[in-house]
C-alpha positions in Angstrom: 75.7 18.5 57.5 78.5 21.0 57.8 81.5 20.0 59.7 81.9 21.4 63.1 85.6 22.0 62.6 85.3 23.8 59.2 85.3 27.5 59.2 83.1 29.4 56.9 84.7 31.4 54.2 82.9 34.5 55.3 84.4 34.3 58.7 88.0 34.5 57.3 89.3 38.1 57.6 90.4 39.7 54.4 94.1 40.3 54.0 95.0 43.7 55.2 95.8 46.2 52.5 98.8 48.5 52.7 97.9 51.8 54.2 99.3 54.8 52.5 100.9 57.5 54.7 99.1 60.7 54.3 101.2 63.8 54.9 99.6 66.5 57.0 98.1 69.4 55.1 100.4 72.4 54.8 99.8 75.9 53.6 100.8 76.8 50.0 103.5 79.1 51.2 105.2 76.2 53.2 108.8 75.6 52.3 110.5 72.3 53.3 113.4 72.7 55.6 116.9 71.7 54.6 116.7 68.9 57.2 113.7 67.4 55.3 115.6 67.7 52.0 118.6 66.0 53.5 120.9 69.0 53.1 123.2 70.4 55.7 122.5 73.9 56.9 125.3 76.6 56.5 125.7 76.6 60.3 126.3 72.8 60.3 128.8 73.1 57.4 130.7 75.8 59.2 130.7 73.7 62.4 132.1 70.8 60.4 134.9 73.0 59.0 135.8 74.2 62.5 136.0 70.6 63.7 138.2 69.6 60.8 140.6 72.5 61.6 142.1 72.0 65.0 142.3 75.0 67.3 145.7 76.5 68.0 147.4 75.2 71.1 149.0 78.5 72.1 149.5 82.1 71.1 152.5 81.3 69.0 150.6 78.8 66.9 147.6 81.1 66.6 149.9 83.9 65.4 151.5 81.5 62.8 148.1 80.5 61.5 147.0 84.1 61.2 150.2 84.9 59.2 149.5 82.0 56.9 145.9 83.2 56.3 147.1 86.7 55.6 149.8 85.4 53.2 147.1 83.4 51.3 144.8 86.4 51.2 147.6 88.6 49.8 148.5 86.0 47.2 144.9 85.7 46.1 144.5 89.5 46.0 147.7 89.8 43.9 146.6 87.2 41.5 143.2 88.7 41.1 144.7 92.1 40.5 147.0 90.8 37.8 144.1 89.0 36.2 141.9 92.2 36.2 139.3 90.9 38.7 137.2 93.9 39.7 137.1 92.7 43.3 140.8 93.1 43.8 141.6 96.1 41.6 142.7 99.4 43.0 140.3 102.4 42.7 142.3 103.8 39.8 141.9 100.6 37.7 138.2 100.0 38.3 135.4 100.5 35.8 134.7 99.7 32.1 136.2 103.0 31.0 139.6 102.1 32.5 139.5 98.6 31.1 138.9 100.2 27.6 141.9 102.5 28.1 144.1 99.6 29.1 143.1 97.7 25.9 143.8 100.8 23.8 147.4 101.0 25.2 148.1 97.2 25.3 147.1 96.5 21.7 149.9 98.7 20.3 153.6 99.3 20.8 154.4 102.5 22.6 157.6 104.6 22.6 157.5 104.8 26.3 158.5 101.2 26.7 161.8 102.0 25.1 162.2 105.3 27.0 163.8 104.0 30.2 166.2 101.7 28.3 167.2 104.6 26.1 167.6 106.9 29.2 170.2 104.5 30.6 172.1 104.5 27.3 171.9 108.3 27.3 173.1 108.5 30.9 176.2 106.4 30.1 176.9 108.0 26.8 176.7 111.6 28.0 179.4 111.0 30.6 182.4 113.4 30.3 184.7 110.4 30.1 183.1 109.4 26.8 184.4 110.7 23.5 182.7 113.9 22.2 181.1 112.0 19.3 179.4 109.5 21.8 178.2 112.4 23.9 176.6 114.1 20.9 175.0 110.8 19.8 173.6 110.3 23.3 172.1 113.8 23.4 170.6 113.3 20.0 169.1 110.0 21.1 167.7 111.7 24.2 166.0 114.4 22.0 164.5 111.7 19.7 163.2 109.7 22.6 161.6 112.8 24.2 159.9 113.9 21.0 158.8 110.3 20.4 157.2 110.0 23.8 155.4 113.4 23.4 153.9 112.4 20.0 153.0 108.9 21.2 151.4 110.3 24.4 149.3 112.7 22.2 148.2 109.8 20.0 147.2 107.7 23.0 145.2 110.6 24.6 143.5 111.3 21.3 142.4 107.7 20.8 141.3 107.4 24.4 139.1 110.5 24.2 137.6 109.3 20.9 136.7 105.8 21.9 135.5 106.7 25.4 133.1 109.3 23.9 131.9 106.8 21.4 131.3 103.9 23.7 130.5 105.6 27.0 128.8 108.9 26.0 127.2 109.2 29.5 130.3 108.5 31.5 131.1 110.4 34.6 134.8 109.8 34.2 137.0 112.8 33.3 138.6 112.4 29.9 141.8 114.1 31.1 142.2 111.6 33.9 141.6 108.7 31.5 144.1 110.1 29.0 146.7 110.5 31.7 146.0 106.9 32.9 146.6 105.6 29.4 149.8 107.7 29.0 151.3 106.4 32.3 150.5 102.8 31.3 152.1 103.4 28.0 155.4 104.4 29.8 155.4 101.0 31.7 157.0 97.9 30.3 154.4 95.6 28.9 155.4 92.7 31.2 155.3 94.9 34.3 151.8 96.3 33.7 149.2 95.6 36.3 146.5 94.4 35.5 148.3 92.4 32.9 147.3 93.0 29.3 144.0 91.4 28.2 144.7 91.8 24.5 147.5 90.9 22.2 149.6 93.3 20.1 147.8 94.1 17.0 144.3 93.2 18.2 141.4 95.5 17.3 139.8 97.3 20.2 
């Protein structure tokens, strides 16, 4: 005789099984938002930056901050220009053709780098207070420098035309302007050239 206080096994409810969460059906073109991915939106990031940087208290402080931002931007632009970054270069320095011309000039020594130093010596030596022999030597040095610059400029222009035609046959740049660009760079001291040289002396271009 079954006990009145014993429950039948079939009356015991089965342990509840874990129910998997089913995501709602979404179209194939659905893209999860950045909130769902746990990423901050650009607007939220910009708001965080604004909160981290306190607002100026008065016009004087606002003007000071504006000057600081401008100084930082100028320093960044100057560094980018010296490094040859296309974003900061002047219009006269932009383009692969101009970069090639700079490398042509920077990989060799030019007479123009000695021209201004020689011109100072000539200016001092040609003074009427100097002995006649010094004046003659100064004038001779001036003539040698002038001839050297002319020959060196002709060689630079010749090489610029040849390499630009070879590597950029469809260029829209004028060869005369590129040659003049190389000649003027050759007249500048190597350390003062902007953008700074990207090749060393003796490198093959």
